[in-house]
N, C-alpha and C positions, 0 to 999 in steps of 0.2 A: 060387795064385800070388800073390806079394807085388807090390804096385804101388809105383811110384816116389813118394817124398814130394815135396811142393812145394818144400821148401828145398834138398834135396840130390838129385842125379840119379845114376843108375848108368850107367857107360859100359863096354862090352865092347871091349877092345883085343886085336887078333890079330896085329899086325905090329910095326913099329918102336917102338911105345910100350910093349911088354911089358918086364918087368924083364930087365935084361941086354942089351937091344937099343938101337940107336943113339939113338932119340928118347925113351927112358924119362925123361931129365932134364926133359922138359916136365911130367911128372907130379910130380916131386920138387922143382921150383923153387918155393919159397913165394910168390914174386911173381906166379906164374901163377895162384894161387888154391889152394883146398883140394883134395887128393886123398888118399884112403885106400884101400889094397888091401883088398878084401873076400874074394876067393876066386879060385881057378882055375875055369874053366868051359869049356863046349862049346856051340856053337849047337845048338838042338833041330832046326832045319831045316838040310838040306844046302845049301851054297853053293859055287860055284867060287872058290877062292883060288888066284891065279896070281901069278907074278913077271912083271910086264908090261913091263919095260924093262931096258936094260943097266945101270940104276942099282940093281938089286935092290930094287925097290919092290913091296910086296905090294898087290895089288888084290883086293878082295872084290867079285865081280860080282853084280849083282842078277838072278840066275837061280836062284830057289829050287828045290830038289829035285835040282840038278845038283852033282856034286862030293862033298864030305865034310862031316861035322859038324866045324866048325872049332874048334880049341882056342885058348884065350886066357886073359885075366885080366879080372876085374871090379873096377872102382874106383868109389868113391863120390866125387862131385865137386860143387863149388858152381858157381853160375852163372858166376863169373869164370873158373874152370878150363874149364868147358864152352865159353865164348866163346873162350878161347885155343886149345883143341883145334880149334874151328871154323876158326880162322886157319890152324893147321898143315895141316888137311885141305882148306883152301880151300872150305869149305862156304858156300853151296850151289852155287857155280859148278863145282867139280870133283867132289868127293865129295858125296853126300847122306847123310842119316842118318835112321834110323827105329827105333822101339822093336821089340825082338825078345825072346823068352823064351830065357834062357840057363840051362842046367842046370849047377849048381855041382858041385865035386868032393865035396860033402856031400849030393848028390842033392836039392838045393833048387832050385826054379824062381824065377828073378829076371827081372823086366823091366828091360832095359838099352837104352841108345842104342847103335846099331851103325852105323858108317860104311861105306858101300858106293858103288859106281859103277853108275849106271843106264844111261848112254849109253856104249857101248864097241863097238869093232869085233868082229864075230862070230869073227874069227880068234883072239882071245884065248882062246876056249873050246877051241882045239886045243892050248894049252900044257899042261904037266903040272899037274894039279889037286892041290893040297896040302891037308893037314889041319892043318898048323902051319907058321908062318914062322920062319926062323932066319937071322940074318946070319952069314955064315961067310967066312973068308979066300978061299975059292974063288968065292963069290958075294958080294962085298963091297958093302954099302950105300954109296951116294954121294949127297951133297947137291947135286951138280951139276945135278940135275933142277930145282932152283929157278930156273934160267935158261931152262928149257924152257917151251914152251906145252903145253897139254893135248894138242894134236894131235901134237906131237913125242913125248910120252911114249907115246902109243898106237902110233906108227909106228916107234919105235926098233927094236923086235924083229921087227916085221912085214916089214921090207924086207930 
C-alpha cells in the first residue's frame, strides 16, 4: 500500500465534488489550491452512502461494513486545497475525515482522506444505501442547505 506524502495528500471524493457534479468547481478553482485527478476508485470497506436531506446531499455514514463499496474519485491536493475542502465539509464540526484505503480502477491501493459523518440519527440507515452518488434533475442538489443547521439537515427527511 502506498502512503501519503507529507507535501501532497490524497482525497477520495464520492459525492458533489466528483467530476460533473455540482461542487466539482471547488477542485478546479486554482485559488482554492492544487488538485490533480489521479484515478477512479472504490472504498475497500463497505459504508452506508445515503441521501440525507431534501437537498440531495450525500452522507457517508461512519458504519463500516454496512452498505456498499462506494465509488468515487481520487485527487492529489495540497494543504491549501485540503483546508478549503475542510471549509466546504464543515470539518470537524459537521463532517469528520479519516484515512482509508481506496482501490483504484488500476487495482492499486492508495491511502486517502475520506470525509464521513460520525454522529447521525439511526433512522438514516433505513434510507436506500447507494454505491455511487449522482445529481439528477429528479433529485436535484441544492445549496439551500447552507442556511440550515446540522440538526435541520438530519431531520429534513426524517419528519
